[in-house]
TORVOVO-925987 format. One record per residue (C-alpha): residue number from 1; residue in one letter; x, y negated, z. Coordinates in Angstrom, 1 decimal. Layout:
BEGIN
> pos, code, east, north, up
> NUM, A, X, Y, Z .
...
//
This chain:
BEGIN
> pos, code, east, north, up
> 1, M, -46.6, 53.1, -19.8 .
> 2, T, -49.3, 50.6, -20.4 .
> 3, T, -50.5, 48.8, -17.3 .
> 4, I, -54.2, 48.6, -17.2 .
> 5, K, -55.6, 45.8, -15.1 .
> 6, A, -59.3, 45.2, -14.4 .
> 7, T, -60.2, 41.8, -13.1 .
> 8, M, -62.4, 41.5, -10.0 .
> 9, T, -64.8, 39.1, -11.7 .
> 10, I, -67.4, 41.8, -12.5 .
> 11, R, -69.3, 40.6, -9.5 .
> 12, K, -70.0, 37.4, -11.4 .
> 13, I, -72.6, 39.3, -13.4 .
> 14, L, -74.7, 39.6, -10.3 .
> 15, L, -73.9, 36.2, -9.0 .
> 16, A, -75.0, 34.6, -12.3 .
> 17, A, -78.0, 36.8, -12.4 .
> 18, I, -79.1, 35.8, -8.9 .
> 19, S, -79.0, 32.1, -10.0 .
> 20, T, -81.5, 33.1, -12.6 .
> 21, V, -83.7, 35.2, -10.4 .
> 22, L, -82.4, 38.6, -11.4 .
> 23, L, -81.6, 40.7, -8.5 .
> 24, F, -83.4, 42.7, -5.8 .
> 25, C, -86.4, 43.7, -7.8 .
> 26, L, -86.4, 47.2, -6.4 .
> 27, S, -89.2, 49.0, -8.2 .
> 28, P, -88.2, 52.4, -9.6 .
> 29, A, -86.2, 52.1, -12.8 .
> 30, S, -88.0, 53.2, -15.9 .
> 31, R, -86.8, 56.4, -17.6 .
> 32, A, -88.1, 55.5, -21.1 .
> 33, A, -87.4, 57.9, -23.9 .
> 34, D, -84.6, 57.1, -26.2 .
> 35, S, -86.8, 56.9, -29.2 .
> 36, A, -88.0, 53.4, -30.1 .
> 37, A, -91.6, 54.5, -30.4 .
> 38, D, -91.7, 55.7, -26.8 .
> 39, D, -89.9, 52.7, -25.4 .
> 40, V, -92.7, 50.8, -23.6 .
> 41, L, -90.6, 47.7, -23.0 .
> 42, L, -89.6, 47.5, -26.7 .
> 43, R, -93.2, 47.9, -27.8 .
> 44, A, -94.3, 45.2, -25.4 .
> 45, L, -91.7, 42.8, -26.8 .
> 46, R, -92.7, 43.7, -30.4 .
> 47, E, -96.4, 43.1, -29.8 .
> 48, E, -95.9, 39.8, -28.1 .
> 49, M, -93.5, 38.6, -30.8 .
> 50, E, -96.2, 39.2, -33.4 .
> 51, R, -98.8, 37.4, -31.3 .
> 52, S, -96.5, 34.5, -30.7 .
> 53, K, -95.6, 34.2, -34.4 .
> 54, D, -99.3, 34.2, -35.2 .
> 55, K, -100.8, 32.1, -32.4 .
> 56, L, -98.2, 29.8, -30.9 .
> 57, K, -99.4, 26.4, -32.0 .
> 58, M, -100.6, 23.5, -30.0 .
> 59, D, -102.2, 20.2, -31.1 .
> 60, G, -99.6, 17.5, -31.5 .
> 61, L, -96.8, 20.1, -31.6 .
> 62, S, -95.4, 21.9, -34.6 .
> 63, A, -95.3, 25.7, -34.7 .
> 64, P, -91.9, 27.2, -33.9 .
> 65, Y, -89.5, 28.0, -36.7 .
> 66, Y, -87.7, 30.5, -34.5 .
> 67, I, -88.5, 32.7, -31.4 .
> 68, E, -86.2, 34.9, -29.5 .
> 69, Y, -86.7, 37.5, -26.8 .
> 70, R, -83.9, 39.0, -24.8 .
> 71, V, -84.2, 41.4, -21.9 .
> 72, S, -81.3, 42.8, -19.7 .
> 73, A, -82.3, 45.9, -17.8 .
> 74, F, -80.0, 46.9, -15.0 .
> 75, D, -79.5, 50.0, -12.9 .
> 76, Q, -76.6, 49.5, -10.5 .
> 77, F, -75.0, 51.3, -7.6 .
> 78, E, -72.3, 49.6, -5.5 .
> 79, A, -70.5, 50.2, -2.2 .
> 80, G, -67.7, 48.7, -0.3 .
> 81, A, -65.4, 50.0, 2.5 .
> 82, T, -63.0, 48.2, 4.8 .
> 83, F, -60.3, 49.8, 6.9 .
> 84, G, -61.7, 53.2, 6.3 .
> 85, A, -65.4, 52.5, 7.0 .
> 86, V, -68.2, 52.0, 4.5 .
> 87, R, -69.5, 48.5, 4.9 .
> 88, T, -72.1, 48.1, 2.2 .
> 89, Q, -74.0, 50.5, 0.0 .
> 90, Q, -77.0, 49.7, -2.3 .
> 91, R, -78.8, 50.7, -5.4 .
> 92, M, -80.6, 48.0, -7.5 .
> 93, Q, -82.8, 47.9, -10.6 .
> 94, A, -84.0, 44.8, -12.4 .
> 95, R, -85.1, 43.5, -15.8 .
> 96, L, -84.5, 39.9, -16.7 .
> 97, L, -86.2, 38.2, -19.6 .
> 98, R, -85.0, 35.2, -21.5 .
> 99, V, -87.2, 33.5, -24.1 .
> 100, V, -86.0, 30.8, -26.6 .
> 101, V, -88.4, 28.9, -28.8 .
> 102, R, -87.0, 26.5, -31.3 .
> 103, L, -89.0, 23.7, -32.9 .
> 104, G, -87.9, 21.7, -36.0 .
> 105, D, -85.6, 23.5, -38.4 .
> 106, Y, -82.1, 25.0, -38.7 .
> 107, K, -80.7, 21.6, -39.4 .
> 108, Q, -82.0, 19.9, -36.3 .
> 109, D, -84.1, 21.6, -33.6 .
> 110, S, -85.2, 21.5, -30.0 .
> 111, Y, -82.3, 23.5, -28.5 .
> 112, F, -81.3, 20.8, -25.9 .
> 113, G, -81.7, 20.6, -22.2 .
> 114, T, -84.9, 22.4, -21.0 .
> 115, G, -85.4, 23.6, -24.6 .
> 116, E, -82.5, 26.1, -24.3 .
> 117, G, -84.8, 28.8, -22.9 .
> 118, T, -86.7, 30.1, -19.9 .
> 119, T, -86.0, 33.1, -17.8 .
> 120, D, -88.3, 35.4, -15.7 .
> 121, L, -88.3, 38.8, -14.1 .
> 122, V, -90.4, 41.5, -15.8 .
> 123, A, -91.7, 44.7, -14.3 .
> 124, T, -89.3, 47.6, -13.9 .
> 125, D, -92.2, 49.9, -14.2 .
> 126, D, -93.3, 50.7, -17.8 .
> 127, D, -96.7, 49.0, -17.4 .
> 128, M, -97.6, 47.5, -20.8 .
> 129, F, -100.0, 44.9, -19.5 .
> 130, A, -97.6, 43.7, -16.8 .
> 131, L, -94.7, 43.4, -19.3 .
> 132, R, -96.7, 41.6, -22.0 .
> 133, D, -98.2, 39.2, -19.4 .
> 134, R, -94.8, 38.0, -18.2 .
> 135, V, -93.5, 37.7, -21.8 .
> 136, W, -96.6, 35.7, -22.8 .
> 137, L, -96.2, 33.3, -19.9 .
> 138, A, -92.5, 32.8, -20.5 .
> 139, T, -93.1, 32.2, -24.2 .
> 140, D, -95.7, 29.6, -23.3 .
> 141, R, -93.4, 27.8, -21.0 .
> 142, A, -90.5, 27.9, -23.5 .
> 143, Y, -92.7, 26.5, -26.2 .
> 144, K, -93.9, 23.5, -24.1 .
> 145, A, -90.3, 22.9, -22.9 .
> 146, A, -89.1, 22.9, -26.5 .
> 147, G, -91.6, 20.2, -27.4 .
> 148, E, -90.3, 18.0, -24.6 .
> 149, A, -86.7, 18.8, -25.5 .
> 150, L, -87.1, 17.9, -29.2 .
> 151, S, -88.4, 14.4, -28.3 .
> 152, A, -85.6, 13.9, -25.8 .
> 153, K, -83.0, 15.1, -28.3 .
> 154, Q, -84.2, 12.8, -31.0 .
> 155, A, -84.1, 9.9, -28.7 .
> 156, A, -80.6, 10.7, -27.6 .
> 157, L, -79.4, 11.1, -31.1 .
> 158, K, -80.4, 7.5, -31.9 .
> 159, Q, -77.6, 6.3, -29.5 .
> 160, F, -74.8, 8.2, -31.4 .
> 161, K, -73.2, 8.2, -34.8 .
> 162, V, -71.6, 11.5, -35.8 .
> 163, D, -69.3, 11.3, -38.7 .
> 164, E, -69.7, 14.9, -39.9 .
> 165, P, -72.9, 16.3, -38.5 .
> 166, V, -73.4, 20.1, -38.5 .
> 167, D, -76.6, 22.1, -38.3 .
> 168, D, -78.0, 23.1, -35.0 .
> 169, F, -78.6, 26.7, -35.8 .
> 170, A, -77.2, 29.2, -38.4 .
> 171, K, -79.1, 31.7, -40.4 .
> 172, A, -78.1, 35.3, -40.0 .
> 173, P, -78.9, 38.6, -41.7 .
> 174, V, -81.7, 40.7, -40.3 .
> 175, V, -80.5, 43.7, -38.3 .
> 176, E, -82.3, 46.7, -36.7 .
> 177, I, -80.2, 48.7, -34.3 .
> 178, I, -81.6, 51.1, -31.8 .
> 179, E, -79.0, 52.8, -29.6 .
> 180, P, -79.7, 55.5, -27.0 .
> 181, L, -80.6, 54.2, -23.6 .
> 182, A, -77.7, 53.9, -21.2 .
> 183, R, -78.1, 55.6, -17.9 .
> 184, L, -75.8, 56.0, -14.9 .
> 185, S, -74.0, 59.2, -14.5 .
> 186, S, -76.0, 62.0, -12.9 .
> 187, A, -72.9, 63.0, -10.9 .
> 188, D, -73.0, 62.8, -7.1 .
> 189, F, -71.5, 59.4, -6.0 .
> 190, T, -70.7, 60.7, -2.5 .
> 191, P, -67.1, 61.7, -3.4 .
> 192, W, -66.5, 58.1, -4.6 .
> 193, L, -67.7, 56.8, -1.2 .
> 194, H, -65.2, 59.1, 0.5 .
> 195, L, -62.5, 57.9, -1.9 .
> 196, I, -63.0, 54.2, -1.0 .
> 197, E, -63.1, 55.1, 2.6 .
> 198, E, -59.9, 57.0, 2.3 .
> 199, A, -58.2, 54.3, 0.2 .
> 200, S, -59.1, 51.5, 2.7 .
> 201, S, -58.1, 53.6, 5.7 .
> 202, Q, -54.5, 53.9, 4.5 .
> 203, F, -53.9, 50.4, 5.9 .
> 204, R, -54.9, 51.2, 9.5 .
> 205, A, -51.2, 51.7, 10.4 .
> 206, D, -50.4, 48.1, 9.5 .
> 207, T, -51.5, 45.8, 12.2 .
> 208, K, -50.5, 42.7, 10.3 .
> 209, L, -53.0, 43.2, 7.5 .
> 210, E, -55.9, 40.8, 7.7 .
> 211, S, -58.1, 42.5, 5.2 .
> 212, A, -58.1, 45.9, 3.4 .
> 213, D, -61.1, 46.5, 1.2 .
> 214, S, -62.0, 49.0, -1.5 .
> 215, G, -65.2, 49.3, -3.5 .
> 216, I, -67.1, 50.7, -6.4 .
> 217, R, -69.6, 49.2, -8.7 .
> 218, F, -71.4, 51.4, -11.3 .
> 219, V, -73.7, 49.7, -13.8 .
> 220, A, -76.0, 50.9, -16.6 .
> 221, E, -77.3, 48.0, -18.7 .
> 222, N, -79.7, 48.1, -21.6 .
> 223, R, -80.1, 44.9, -23.7 .
> 224, Y, -83.1, 44.2, -25.9 .
> 225, F, -83.1, 41.6, -28.6 .
> 226, L, -85.9, 40.5, -30.9 .
> 227, N, -86.4, 37.4, -33.0 .
> 228, S, -89.0, 36.0, -35.3 .
> 229, E, -86.6, 36.5, -38.3 .
> 230, G, -87.2, 40.3, -38.0 .
> 231, S, -84.1, 41.4, -36.1 .
> 232, V, -84.5, 44.1, -33.4 .
> 233, A, -81.7, 45.5, -31.3 .
> 234, R, -81.5, 47.8, -28.3 .
> 235, T, -78.0, 48.4, -27.0 .
> 236, G, -76.8, 50.2, -23.9 .
> 237, I, -73.6, 50.3, -22.0 .
> 238, T, -72.3, 51.7, -18.8 .
> 239, R, -69.5, 50.3, -16.7 .
> 240, Y, -67.7, 52.1, -13.8 .
> 241, Q, -65.4, 50.0, -11.6 .
> 242, I, -63.2, 50.8, -8.6 .
> 243, H, -61.0, 48.4, -6.8 .
> 244, V, -58.8, 47.9, -3.8 .
> 245, E, -57.5, 44.7, -2.3 .
> 246, G, -55.8, 43.4, 0.8 .
> 247, S, -54.2, 40.4, 2.3 .
> 248, T, -51.7, 39.5, 5.0 .
> 249, Q, -49.7, 36.5, 6.2 .
> 250, A, -45.9, 36.0, 6.2 .
> 251, P, -44.2, 34.9, 9.4 .
> 252, D, -44.4, 31.2, 8.2 .
> 253, G, -48.2, 31.5, 7.6 .
> 254, M, -48.2, 31.9, 3.8 .
> 255, L, -51.2, 33.9, 2.6 .
> 256, L, -50.2, 37.0, 0.6 .
> 257, Q, -52.7, 39.0, -1.5 .
> 258, R, -52.6, 42.0, -3.7 .
> 259, S, -55.4, 43.7, -5.7 .
> 260, Y, -55.9, 46.5, -8.2 .
> 261, G, -59.0, 47.4, -10.2 .
> 262, D, -60.1, 49.5, -13.1 .
> 263, I, -63.2, 49.4, -15.2 .
> 264, K, -64.2, 52.1, -17.7 .
> 265, R, -67.2, 52.9, -19.8 .
> 266, E, -67.4, 56.5, -18.5 .
> 267, L, -67.1, 57.7, -14.9 .
> 268, S, -64.7, 60.4, -16.1 .
> 269, E, -62.2, 57.8, -17.3 .
> 270, L, -61.6, 56.3, -13.9 .
> 271, P, -58.4, 57.3, -12.1 .
> 272, A, -58.4, 60.7, -10.4 .
> 273, R, -58.4, 60.7, -6.6 .
> 274, D, -54.7, 61.3, -6.2 .
> 275, T, -53.8, 58.7, -8.8 .
> 276, F, -55.9, 56.0, -7.2 .
> 277, L, -54.6, 56.8, -3.7 .
> 278, S, -51.0, 56.8, -4.9 .
> 279, T, -51.6, 53.4, -6.6 .
> 280, T, -53.2, 52.1, -3.4 .
> 281, T, -50.2, 53.2, -1.3 .
> 282, K, -47.7, 51.5, -3.7 .
> 283, L, -49.9, 48.4, -3.9 .
> 284, F, -50.0, 47.8, -0.1 .
> 285, E, -46.3, 48.7, 0.3 .
> 286, T, -45.7, 45.5, -1.7 .
> 287, L, -47.6, 43.5, 0.9 .
> 288, K, -45.2, 44.6, 3.5 .
> 289, Q, -42.3, 43.8, 1.2 .
> 290, L, -43.7, 40.4, 0.5 .
> 291, R, -44.0, 39.6, 4.2 .
> 292, D, -40.3, 40.2, 4.6 .
> 293, A, -39.3, 38.6, 1.3 .
> 294, P, -37.4, 35.3, 1.3 .
> 295, I, -39.3, 32.2, 0.0 .
> 296, V, -38.4, 31.1, -3.5 .
> 297, D, -35.8, 28.3, -4.0 .
> 298, E, -37.3, 24.9, -4.1 .
> 299, D, -36.7, 24.3, -7.8 .
> 300, Y, -35.9, 26.6, -10.8 .
> 301, R, -35.8, 25.8, -14.4 .
> 302, G, -34.6, 28.5, -16.7 .
> 303, P, -35.5, 31.7, -18.5 .
> 304, V, -38.5, 33.7, -17.3 .
> 305, L, -39.8, 37.1, -18.3 .
> 306, L, -43.4, 38.0, -17.8 .
> 307, A, -44.3, 41.7, -17.6 .
> 308, N, -47.2, 42.7, -19.8 .
> 309, D, -49.5, 42.8, -16.8 .
> 310, A, -48.7, 39.1, -16.1 .
> 311, A, -48.6, 38.1, -19.8 .
> 312, D, -52.2, 39.2, -20.5 .
> 313, T, -53.4, 37.0, -17.6 .
> 314, V, -51.6, 34.1, -19.1 .
> 315, F, -53.2, 34.6, -22.5 .
> 316, A, -56.6, 35.1, -21.0 .
> 317, E, -56.2, 31.8, -19.0 .
> 318, L, -54.5, 29.6, -21.5 .
> 319, V, -55.2, 30.9, -25.0 .
> 320, E, -58.6, 32.5, -25.0 .
> 321, P, -60.6, 29.3, -24.0 .
> 322, N, -59.1, 27.4, -26.9 .
> 323, L, -60.1, 30.1, -29.5 .
> 324, L, -63.8, 29.6, -28.7 .
> 325, G, -65.8, 27.6, -31.3 .
> 326, K, -68.1, 25.9, -28.8 .
> 327, K, -70.2, 23.1, -30.1 .
> 328, P, -69.4, 19.8, -28.4 .
> 329, P, -72.1, 17.8, -26.6 .
> 330, L, -74.3, 15.4, -28.6 .
> 331, G, -72.4, 12.4, -30.0 .
> 332, Q, -69.0, 13.9, -29.9 .
> 333, N, -67.0, 14.3, -33.2 .
> 334, A, -64.6, 17.0, -32.1 .
> 335, R, -64.7, 20.3, -33.8 .
> 336, T, -64.8, 22.3, -30.5 .
> 337, T, -64.5, 21.8, -26.8 .
> 338, G, -61.1, 23.4, -26.5 .
> 339, R, -57.6, 21.9, -26.5 .
> 340, W, -57.1, 23.3, -30.1 .
> 341, S, -60.2, 21.5, -31.5 .
> 342, S, -58.0, 19.5, -33.9 .
> 343, S, -55.3, 22.2, -34.4 .
> 344, L, -57.0, 24.3, -37.2 .
> 345, N, -54.3, 25.4, -39.7 .
> 346, S, -51.6, 24.0, -37.5 .
> 347, R, -49.0, 26.0, -35.5 .
> 348, V, -50.0, 26.6, -32.0 .
> 349, L, -47.8, 29.6, -31.1 .
> 350, P, -44.4, 30.9, -32.3 .
> 351, E, -44.3, 32.3, -35.8 .
> 352, F, -43.8, 35.9, -34.6 .
> 353, I, -47.2, 35.9, -32.7 .
> 354, T, -50.5, 37.1, -34.3 .
> 355, V, -53.8, 37.1, -32.5 .
> 356, F, -57.1, 38.6, -33.6 .
> 357, D, -60.3, 39.7, -32.0 .
> 358, D, -62.0, 43.0, -32.9 .
> 359, P, -65.1, 44.2, -31.1 .
> 360, T, -65.4, 47.2, -33.5 .
> 361, I, -62.5, 49.1, -31.9 .
> 362, S, -62.8, 51.0, -28.6 .
> 363, S, -59.1, 51.6, -27.9 .
> 364, I, -55.5, 50.4, -28.6 .
> 365, S, -52.3, 52.4, -28.2 .
> 366, G, -54.5, 55.2, -26.8 .
> 367, H, -55.9, 53.1, -24.0 .
> 368, P, -59.7, 52.3, -23.8 .
> 369, L, -61.0, 48.8, -24.3 .
> 370, L, -64.1, 47.3, -22.6 .
> 371, G, -65.0, 44.7, -25.2 .
> 372, N, -66.4, 46.8, -28.1 .
> 373, Y, -70.0, 46.2, -29.2 .
> 374, V, -72.1, 46.7, -32.3 .
> 375, V, -74.2, 43.6, -32.2 .
> 376, D, -73.8, 40.4, -30.2 .
> 377, D, -76.5, 38.7, -28.1 .
> 378, E, -77.7, 36.6, -31.0 .
> 379, G, -78.5, 39.6, -33.2 .
> 380, V, -75.3, 39.4, -35.4 .
> 381, K, -73.1, 42.4, -35.9 .
> 382, G, -69.7, 42.1, -34.3 .
> 383, Q, -66.7, 41.7, -36.7 .
> 384, R, -63.0, 41.5, -36.6 .
> 385, V, -61.7, 37.9, -36.7 .
> 386, S, -58.1, 36.9, -37.4 .
> 387, L, -57.5, 33.9, -35.2 .
> 388, I, -53.8, 33.1, -35.2 .
> 389, E, -51.5, 34.3, -38.1 .
> 390, K, -47.8, 33.8, -37.8 .
> 391, G, -48.4, 31.3, -35.0 .
> 392, Q, -50.9, 29.3, -37.1 .
> 393, L, -54.5, 28.8, -35.9 .
> 394, V, -56.7, 29.9, -38.7 .
> 395, S, -60.2, 30.5, -37.2 .
> 396, Y, -62.3, 30.4, -34.1 .
> 397, L, -64.8, 32.8, -32.5 .
> 398, V, -68.2, 31.5, -33.4 .
> 399, G, -71.8, 32.2, -32.6 .
> 400, R, -75.0, 30.9, -34.3 .
> 401, Q, -74.4, 27.4, -33.1 .
> 402, P, -72.2, 26.1, -36.1 .
> 403, I, -69.2, 23.9, -35.7 .
> 404, R, -67.5, 21.8, -38.3 .
> 405, G, -66.1, 24.0, -41.0 .
> 406, F, -67.8, 27.2, -39.6 .
> 407, P, -71.4, 27.2, -40.7 .
> 408, T, -72.2, 30.8, -39.9 .
> 409, S, -71.6, 33.2, -37.0 .
> 410, N, -68.8, 35.7, -37.0 .
> 411, G, -70.6, 37.9, -34.4 .
> 412, H, -69.3, 36.5, -31.1 .
> 413, G, -72.3, 34.8, -29.6 .
> 414, R, -72.5, 36.6, -26.2 .
> 415, S, -73.8, 36.0, -22.8 .
> 416, G, -74.7, 37.4, -19.4 .
> 417, P, -78.2, 38.2, -18.2 .
> 418, G, -80.5, 35.3, -18.6 .
> 419, A, -77.7, 33.0, -19.8 .
> 420, A, -77.4, 31.2, -23.1 .
> 421, P, -75.1, 32.9, -25.6 .
> 422, L, -71.7, 31.3, -26.1 .
> 423, P, -68.6, 32.2, -28.2 .
> 424, T, -66.9, 35.0, -26.3 .
> 425, P, -64.2, 37.5, -27.3 .
> 426, G, -64.7, 41.2, -27.6 .
> 427, N, -61.2, 42.7, -27.7 .
> 428, L, -58.6, 40.0, -27.9 .
> 429, I, -55.3, 41.5, -29.2 .
> 430, I, -51.9, 39.7, -29.1 .
> 431, Q, -49.1, 41.2, -31.2 .
> 432, S, -45.6, 40.4, -32.3 .
> 433, S, -44.0, 40.8, -35.7 .
> 434, D, -40.7, 41.5, -34.0 .
> 435, P, -41.6, 43.6, -30.9 .
> 436, Q, -38.8, 44.5, -28.5 .
> 437, A, -38.6, 47.2, -25.8 .
> 438, D, -38.9, 46.0, -22.3 .
> 439, S, -35.3, 47.0, -21.6 .
> 440, E, -34.2, 44.8, -24.5 .
> 441, L, -36.2, 41.9, -23.1 .
> 442, K, -34.5, 42.2, -19.8 .
> 443, K, -31.1, 42.2, -21.5 .
> 444, K, -32.1, 39.0, -23.4 .
> 445, L, -33.3, 37.5, -20.1 .
> 446, I, -29.9, 38.1, -18.5 .
> 447, G, -28.1, 36.9, -21.6 .
> 448, L, -30.0, 33.6, -21.5 .
> 449, C, -29.0, 33.1, -17.9 .
> 450, K, -25.4, 33.8, -18.6 .
> 451, Q, -25.4, 31.2, -21.4 .
> 452, R, -26.6, 28.6, -18.9 .
> 453, E, -24.3, 29.9, -16.2 .
> 454, L, -27.3, 30.5, -13.9 .
> 455, P, -26.8, 32.9, -10.9 .
> 456, Y, -30.2, 34.4, -11.5 .
> 457, C, -33.3, 34.3, -13.6 .
> 458, L, -36.9, 35.1, -12.8 .
> 459, Y, -39.2, 38.1, -13.6 .
> 460, V, -43.0, 38.0, -13.0 .
> 461, G, -44.7, 41.3, -12.4 .
> 462, T, -48.3, 40.3, -11.8 .
> 463, M, -50.3, 37.1, -11.7 .
> 464, G, -52.9, 35.8, -9.2 .
> 465, P, -55.5, 33.1, -9.4 .
> 466, R, -54.5, 29.8, -11.2 .
> 467, L, -51.6, 31.5, -12.8 .
> 468, S, -49.7, 31.9, -9.6 .
> 469, P, -47.1, 34.8, -9.5 .
> 470, R, -48.0, 37.5, -7.0 .
> 471, L, -45.0, 39.6, -7.7 .
> 472, L, -42.0, 37.4, -8.5 .
> 473, Y, -38.4, 38.7, -8.7 .
> 474, K, -35.0, 37.1, -8.9 .
> 475, V, -32.9, 39.0, -11.5 .
> 476, W, -29.3, 38.5, -10.6 .
> 477, T, -27.1, 37.7, -13.6 .
> 478, A, -24.0, 39.5, -12.3 .
> 479, D, -25.5, 43.1, -12.1 .
> 480, G, -29.2, 42.8, -13.0 .
> 481, H, -30.5, 43.9, -9.7 .
> 482, E, -33.9, 42.5, -8.7 .
> 483, E, -34.9, 40.7, -5.4 .
> 484, L, -38.5, 40.1, -4.5 .
> 485, V, -39.3, 36.5, -3.5 .
> 486, R, -42.5, 34.8, -2.6 .
> 487, G, -44.2, 31.4, -2.7 .
> 488, G, -43.4, 30.4, -6.3 .
> 489, V, -45.7, 28.5, -8.7 .
> 490, F, -45.3, 27.4, -12.2 .
> 491, G, -44.7, 23.7, -12.9 .
> 492, D, -45.2, 23.7, -16.6 .
> 493, L, -46.8, 26.9, -17.9 .
> 494, D, -49.3, 25.6, -20.4 .
> 495, V, -50.2, 25.9, -24.1 .
> 496, R, -47.3, 23.6, -25.0 .
> 497, S, -44.8, 26.0, -23.3 .
> 498, L, -46.4, 28.9, -25.1 .
> 499, R, -45.8, 27.1, -28.4 .
> 500, S, -42.2, 25.8, -27.7 .
> 501, N, -40.6, 28.1, -25.1 .
> 502, L, -41.8, 31.6, -26.0 .
> 503, V, -38.9, 33.4, -27.7 .
> 504, A, -39.7, 37.1, -27.7 .
> 505, A, -42.5, 39.6, -27.0 .
> 506, G, -42.6, 43.3, -26.1 .
> 507, T, -43.9, 46.4, -27.7 .
> 508, E, -46.4, 47.9, -25.2 .
> 509, P, -49.5, 45.9, -24.2 .
> 510, A, -51.2, 45.8, -20.9 .
> 511, I, -55.0, 45.8, -21.0 .
> 512, E, -56.8, 43.3, -18.8 .
> 513, D, -60.6, 44.0, -18.7 .
> 514, H, -62.9, 41.1, -17.9 .
> 515, A, -66.5, 41.7, -16.8 .
> 516, D, -67.8, 38.2, -16.3 .
> 517, L, -71.0, 37.2, -18.1 .
> 518, A, -70.0, 39.2, -21.1 .
> 519, T, -67.3, 42.0, -21.0 .
> 520, F, -64.1, 41.6, -23.0 .
> 521, S, -60.6, 42.9, -23.0 .
> 522, V, -57.2, 41.2, -23.5 .
> 523, A, -54.2, 43.2, -24.8 .
> 524, C, -50.9, 41.5, -24.6 .
> 525, P, -47.2, 42.7, -24.4 .
> 526, A, -44.5, 41.3, -22.2 .
> 527, L, -43.4, 37.7, -23.0 .
> 528, L, -39.9, 36.1, -22.7 .
> 529, F, -39.6, 32.3, -22.2 .
> 530, D, -36.3, 30.6, -22.6 .
> 531, E, -37.3, 27.9, -20.1 .
> 532, L, -40.0, 27.4, -17.6 .
> 533, E, -40.2, 25.6, -14.3 .
> 534, V, -40.9, 27.5, -11.1 .
> 535, K, -41.2, 25.6, -7.9 .
> 536, R, -42.0, 26.3, -4.3 .
> 537, S, -45.7, 26.2, -3.5 .
> 538, E, -47.0, 23.3, -1.5 .
> 539, A, -50.2, 25.0, -0.6 .
> 540, T, -51.3, 24.5, 3.0 .
> 541, K, -50.3, 27.4, 5.3 .
> 542, Q, -52.7, 28.7, 7.9 .
> 543, K, -51.6, 29.4, 11.4 .
> 544, L, -51.1, 33.0, 12.4 .
> 545, P, -53.8, 34.7, 14.5 .
> 546, V, -53.6, 33.7, 18.2 .
> 547, Y, -53.6, 37.3, 19.4 .
> 548, P, -53.2, 40.7, 17.7 .
> 549, P, -56.1, 42.7, 16.2 .
> 550, P, -57.6, 45.7, 17.8 .
> 551, P, -55.5, 48.9, 17.3 .
> 552, L, -56.2, 50.3, 13.9 .
> 553, T, -54.9, 53.8, 14.6 .
> 554, Q, -57.3, 54.7, 17.5 .
> 555, N, -60.0, 57.2, 16.9 .
> 556, R, -63.4, 55.8, 16.1 .
> 557, E, -65.9, 56.5, 18.9 .
//
């Protein structure tokens, strides 16, 4: 069975938006008709775009060669419960505008520092004057900032010599895409409140738990994009998330954490009540087991098997950042900012591994993916990109900021509300040319241990932050039985070990859904390494609470 893991980072959407004045604009959300002609916000953006193209010119400053409007319109419901009681519940609506004005030309322009765009809130009511007024003012600010940025950029460039300069901006085909407006489900959310209450209340019997939380976050987001080249796009998505998490301390003070989450595009795709509660029960049973588990041996170097749920976290942390074709800062000659900036057409992974990104698919192996989209946040249609073929790096994910050797976008310029687009995956898929069943991988793991006359090897079930194993097992060579241990950290798990020590991969992928500034999914099978170092964590341990918590089983008054 495929393990589906949803990261808890969806809250970063709102945290990032707060930093750009997005949230808590609580006017009633607009119910604009799905047709473009009746969409007041879209009409306001179109009319201001035409005015800006015609009138945006100031003495001593050239007219823009490119103007871009983006609006992210949110409708969100979220709630949280702890130990069986609802703690927070709120509904929020907001519209965040981002305006980019570029002076110069595609070869060298003002996109630098303050010239990278301005943000502003616009009305959530469909008031044409109020909308156009904010767009007009934001455009004026962006134009003046672009003039200052162009001068600053030209001055900075005089200090550097770039051997192979690339253009600042890539041309792209004109698109016009109008999707139906996304709206939150009309279903009553009350049963979901009861569910997170019930899930978090399961832990009342365990007095050693320090936290036990469950929550939901339901989001409908409509994105508007217009530019002076003629592209117009309105796309809408919904995301429904449910999660549960908890923490405890071992007798020696070690902090132990477990979490589970799921994000889906449709409310009906979330786990059913009984399924979620069953998963919750099993999840927090492992916290009790971890408390009683022995601490890992001080040093281990040998074979390690990562379950697919752990493997996709490893690829998301170690591989994904190095596949992004981000343009380096001014004056730097590197191709990209990642560790594989000079590895194009070189082997970076074993020959049996292939990696591609495909935002045009919505599922794999029958499981939904979160990273599908029609058009990116720079008005370019999403497309499949082969990234690693037979272990060899053959391409990067690129937006409209070119990098050396990649003069045009491949439809991966994406961003969160109010943020500048950057190369971001859609659905990152890792596959093996010689996939092996999990049972075979375990046999190979034990076989490698026997070859080295090791009494046990290690199996990682899930990962936590900073690639620290949350569920780590000794697999005893003699009979294959598993023993849960705690407190292990990797000493050398990096891109070099992926290239040199990865010896086999499984058949069935786990899906890890990310909802950071832009949503994407990572699908990866189990991975077998012939040698990794696992050592005892040296993290500072906290003292246990001085006195016990209040009884969790008493009736609430």
